[in-house]
C-alpha positions in Angstrom: 57.5 108.0 237.8 57.6 111.1 235.5 59.0 110.9 232.0 61.5 113.5 230.9 59.8 114.3 227.6 57.3 117.0 226.7 53.5 116.5 227.0 51.2 116.9 224.0 49.7 120.1 225.5 53.2 121.7 225.8 54.0 120.8 222.2 50.6 122.2 221.0 51.2 125.5 222.9 54.6 125.9 221.4 53.3 125.3 217.9 50.5 127.8 218.4 53.0 130.4 219.6 55.2 129.8 216.6 52.1 130.1 214.3 51.2 133.5 215.8 54.7 134.8 215.4 54.7 133.6 211.8 51.4 135.3 211.1 52.8 138.6 212.4 56.2 138.3 210.6 55.2 137.2 207.1 53.1 140.3 206.2 55.9 142.5 207.4 58.5 140.7 205.3 56.2 141.0 202.3 56.0 144.8 202.8 59.7 145.0 203.1 60.2 143.1 199.8 57.8 145.4 198.0 59.5 148.5 199.4 62.9 147.1 198.2 61.6 146.5 194.7 60.2 150.0 194.6 63.6 151.4 195.7 65.4 149.4 193.0 62.9 150.6 190.4 63.5 154.3 191.4 67.3 153.8 191.2 67.0 152.2 187.8 64.8 155.1 186.5 67.3 157.7 187.9 70.2 155.8 186.1 68.2 155.7 182.9 67.3 159.5 183.1 71.0 160.3 183.7 72.0 158.2 180.7 69.5 159.9 178.5 70.6 163.3 179.7 74.3 162.4 179.0 73.3 161.2 175.5 71.5 164.5 174.8 74.5 166.5 175.9 76.9 164.5 173.7 74.5 164.8 170.7 73.7 168.5 170.7 70.7 168.4 172.9 68.7 165.7 171.0 67.5 162.8 173.0 67.8 159.3 171.5 65.0 158.5 169.0 65.0 154.7 169.5 66.6 153.9 166.1 69.7 151.8 165.9 71.4 154.3 163.5 72.8 156.3 166.4 74.8 153.3 167.8 78.5 152.9 167.0 79.1 149.7 165.1 82.6 148.2 165.1 
């Protein structure tokens, strides 16, 4: 009489297939994360460049010098 469960060989085959799929997928996910981080960095740098340009326009063409004297204190 045959049992209705899975054999050990069938389970091992499924685990091996899942391992192969994981070995292919994990590096691709890592590359996607690195690409996303690079995109965020580029967007942040563009925003910073825009802020510096606006500051220079508002202060007669002089960029910020890093001191706190240019900040408004209320």
